[in-house]
N, C-alpha and C positions, 0 to 999 in steps of 0.2 A: 350475484352468486354469494352464497353464505358459507363462511368457513370459520373454524375456531380461531381464536386469537393466535394460538401458537402456529397453526397451519399458515395463516396469513403472514406471520413473521418469518417463517421458514421460506415461504414462497418469495417474499420480498428479498430476503437475503440471497437466495439463489439467483434471483433476477439481477441483482446488483453485479455479482461476479460475472454473470453471463453477459451483462451489458458491456462489460469490459471486453469479454470474449467477442462479442458481436463486432466490436471495432476491428478486431483482428480478422475475423472470419469473412466480413463483408468487403474487405479490401478497400477501406475508405480512402486509401491513397496517402502519400506522404506529404508533409508540409515542413519544409526546412526551417520555417520561422516559428513552428509550434514547439511546445515543451517536449513532445515526443515526435521523433522524425517519422515514425510509422505507427499504424494502428496496433501492430503487434507489440511495439514498445509500450504503448499505453496499457494494453492488456497485461503485459508482463509486470508493469508497475503495480497494477491492481492485484494480480495474483501473488506477487512477492510480498506486498504489505499484508494481504490476508494470511499468507503462510506465516509471516512474522508474528501476527496477532495470535495465531493458533499455537505457535511454539511458546509464546510468552505465557499462555495459560498454565503451562506445566513448570514454568521457571520464574516465579515471582520474587525470588529472594534478591536482595541487594548486596553487592560486594564492593560498594564504594568505600574508598579511603580518602582522608583529607590530607592534602600535602602541607608541608611546613613552610610555605612561601612567606607567610606572615603569621602573626599571633592570633588571627581571627579563625574561628571555627565555622564551618558551613552551618547555616541554620537548617531547620527541618524543611522549610519552604524551598530553600536553595537545593537541598539534596533531592527533594521530590521532583523539582523541575529537571534536574540533571538526569534522574532516573528515567523520567518519561522520554526525554530527548534521546538518551543512550539506546533505547530499544530500537530506534529506527534511523540512527545517525548515518549508516552506510547508504540506505535507500535515498535519503534526502541529499546526501553528498553526490550521489550519482545523477540526480535530477538537476541540481543547481551548479555543480562543478563541471570539470572537464571529463569526468569519468562517466560516459554515457551508459544508459541502460540499453543493451542490445538484445533484440529478440529475433528469432527465426521461426517461421511457420513451415511445417511439413505436412504433406498428405500421407495418411497411413492406409495400407491395405490390410485392415484388421476388422474382424467382425464386431469388436467392441468400440473402436475408436476410428474416426476418419480424419482427425487433426491432432497435431502435436505442436505445442509452442514451447520453445526453450529460451529462457531468459538468463543473461549473464549480467551481474551487477559487480562493479569494481568497488571494493570497500575503501574506506578512508585511508587505510594503511597500504593500499595498492594490491592486496590480495583479491581474489575473485570468488564469487559464490554463484551457483547455478540453480535455477528454479525451473521446473518442468510441469506442464499440464497436458494431459491426454484426454480427449473427450470425443463424443459423438454429438453432432449437431443435426437435428431432424426438423423438417418443416411440418406444418399442420397436416399435410397430406401424407405424412410418414415417409417422405422421400428425403434423402440426404441433402444437406446444403452443399453447394459447390461455389467456386469462385465466379462462375458464370451467372449466378442468380442476380436479379435486378436489385435496385436500391430499396424496394419495399418488400419486407419479409417478416414473418413471425415464426419463431422456432424455439425449440427447447434443446438443452444440452445436458448430458450426463457424462461423468468421467472421474478422473483422479487427479489430484494435485500432489506433486512430489517436491518436498522442501527439505533439503538435507537428507537425513536418514528417515524422515517421517513421510507418511502417505495419508492424504485426506480425501474423502469423497466430496464430489461437487455435483450440484444440480442447479439448473437455472432456466430462465425464460428470457427471450429477447424479442424486441420489436424494433424494426428499422423502417424509417420513412424518410427518403431522401437523405438529408444530412442530420436528421434527428434520431438519436439512439436512446432507447429506454431499456435498462437491464436490471434484473433482479437475480441475485445469485447467493447461494449458501455454500460455504466450505466447512465441513464438519469432521470432528473427531468421532463423535457419537451423537445421539439424539439430544443430549443435554449440554454438549460443549461444541460450539460452532461460532462462525462469524457470518453476519449478514452484510452484504455489500451492495451499495447502490452507486451507479455511475451516470453522470450526465456530461454531455459535451456540447458546447455552443460557442461559436465564433472564437475559437482558439482558447477558450477557457474550459478547463476540465475540473470537475468536482467529484470526489470519491467520499462516500459516507459509509461508516462501518459501525456495526453494533456487535460487541463481543459478549457472548453468553457463556457463563461458566456454571456448571451444575444446575442448569435450568433457570438461572437468574442472570439478568443483564449485568455484566461485570463493569463495563465502561463503554463509552461511545466516542468516536473520533471522526472528524471530517477533514479532508485535505483538499485544498483548492490550488490549482496550478494555472498560472496565466502568463502569457508572453506579451510583453510590451516593449516596443522599440528594441527588439532582439534580445531583451533581458528576461530571464525566467524568474518569476516570483512564486514562492511556495509559502503557503500559510496553512498551519495545522491548528485545529481547535479540539481541545481535549476535555472530556467531562467524566468524572467518577465520584460517586458518593457525595455530591454537593460541591466538589472542587472543580472549578472550571479555569482553563488557561488557554492562551493563544500564543503560538510561536510562529515567527517569520524567519526563514532561512535565506542566507546569502553567502556567496563565496567571497573570501578575503585572503588573497594570496594562497598560501598552502594550508589554510584552515577555514573552518566555517564560523560565521558569526550568526548567532541566534538571538533574536529579540523576543522577549517574553513579557506577558502581562497576565496577572491574575488578581484576585480580590485583595491580595496583600501588597501589591505594588507592581512595578515593572523594572526592566533592566535588560542586560544582554549577557550572553555567555559565549566565549570563544572555545572552539573544540579543535584539537590537533593531535596527531599521533605522536607518542613519545619517541625519543631518540632511538631507543632499542626496538621500537615497533611492537612492543608487547601490550601496550595499553593506550587509552585515549585520555588526554589531559583536558579537563574542562576548567577554564579560568573565568571566574566571575569578575564583574567590573570593579569590585573592591580588592581584587588580587587573590582572593581565596581560590585554592585549587582543589578540585575533586578528581581523583584518578579512577578510571574504570578499566 
């Protein structure tokens, strides 16, 4: 099948988001030892991160300030790493910490949508934010997907993603064969600003890949790998933008997160915790430098 490059890209993006959806819609069952206790939680994670990427397209400014804990000032590289981490700190805290991502699935009696997924994420400061997706899932024979369908199915979905006060359109394709899920999905502001998501699940390991497109040009790309080993959840994020590449690994350490990072300029770690007044997050680098967001 021949498609234009952009059409293929959009289809892939849609398939990705939808792949996550497929996990929810097909009732893959829960696994208490997995990073996400239900397939809806996995989909909620994919949707919430996609929504965060879209929100960040319109708010790229930095408001970091450097604390006076010592005489050192944060380097440009340090500030860039903190800026990247800060965009998604609450989502990663929910995955590796005690603040679980909780999602619920509802059937809708609506001409436009037959499913709704509502996801609640607990932020690092204890507050909560809610993400919602409403969509119609249709099989190749144009009949609606139901929870009674078997494990082998191909379908498409269309709908909307609600993230805060913003609404984004979604479209995707899904293919499910036993425990193997392939999804491509796009969540878009318009035809030039969108996120392409791809999701794969295998033996308790889940990988989410994202391409962020801004004004018709790929702005950056990110992949997130979540794996459960010996009842411990490991989260790794790889980030790439304009030649800059970095890797981050997240783990819980008491009441804060510890993030290991590595890029072309070196490696180290950053600790993140909520300030005493609860109004900001304090990022402390290994040399004692503080960056407050």
